[in-house]
C-alpha positions, 0 to 999 in steps of 0.5 A: 129444455125448451122442447121438453117444456113445450111437450109437457104443456101440450100433453097437459092441454090435451089431457085437460081437453079430454077431461072436458069432453068426457064431462060434457058427454057424461052430462049429455051436453053436445057442443054446438057450432057457432052460427055466423051472421052475414054482415050487409053493407048497411051493417058495416056502415053502422059500425062507423061513426056517423060524424065520419060516415055521413060526410063520406056518404055525401062526398060519394053522392057528389062524386057520382053526380059530377061524374055522370053529369060531366060525362054526359056533357063531354060526350055531347061536346065530343060528337062530331058533324063531319060535314060541319067544317065543309059547310062553313067553308062553302058558306064563307067562300060564297059570302053567306056569313049569316048562314054560317053563323046560323049553322054554328048557333044550331050546334051546342058544341064548344067548337061551333062557338069557337068558329062563331066567334071567328066569323064575328071577327072576320074583316079584322087582322088574323092575329085579332081573330086568333086572339078572340077565338083563343079567349073563347076557347079558355072560357069553354075549357073552364066550362068543361072543367066545371066540377073537376076541381071538386072531384080532386078535393074529394079525392084528397079529403076522403082518405083524411076523413077515414084517418080521423075515423081511425083515430077516433076508433083508437081513442074509443078502444083505450077509453073502453079499456080504461072503464073496464080494465079489460082488453078482451075482444068483446071490449075493444071490438066496437072501436076496432070496427069503427077504426076499420070501417071508417078507414075503408070508407075513406079510401073507397070514396077517395079512389072513386073520386080520383078515378072520376077526376081522371075520367073527366080530365081525359075527356076534357083533353079530348074536347080541347084537341077537337077545338084546336083542330077546328080552330086550325081548320077555320084559320086555314079556310080564312087564309086559303086563297080564293079561286 
């Protein structure tokens, strides 16, 4: 029974289509293929709510700025002078503390500032020197991680902003339906656009911020490892027996 009903419906639809095509041919009307407009990025952004896309755009700019600024600063901190510790060892063995401090001052790396603090504490017990260098290390790490917490915050907030935009889009869909009592695509399309665009925007900005946070954190860890190696080398120089 179901197959017979489907067959009859399909046959009736085919006959109706043939009649419409015949009438169009008789009147000289030729169907025209719909033209498709290409959507640009700005067109897609305009479909979203400005109250949502505005903060997301600001978050993306902040994310890009922090990632670029931190990458440049951390790359500078990772640059190594292979002869740095050798010169420090020679100066210390020769008793040229001023020359060693000047060498540290000429370098802007966190490791150099770490060694400089150790030189200033020379003459004190080794435990006090290590404690002073550890304190400077914590301060340098806090300076290196500047902006990383903001990246982490953006990575969490951006998808939530997108979700808020989704809710606003759904509310708009039902509001438009209530005004027209129509559920056609032309009525709900604006709300659907807003829903999808804000969701995509929030996810994209969140991914960008999370990736930037991971990149910055990885570079900070590399700088910390370099500082630890420098600290150990400096203590070995101090505790090594002089010839």
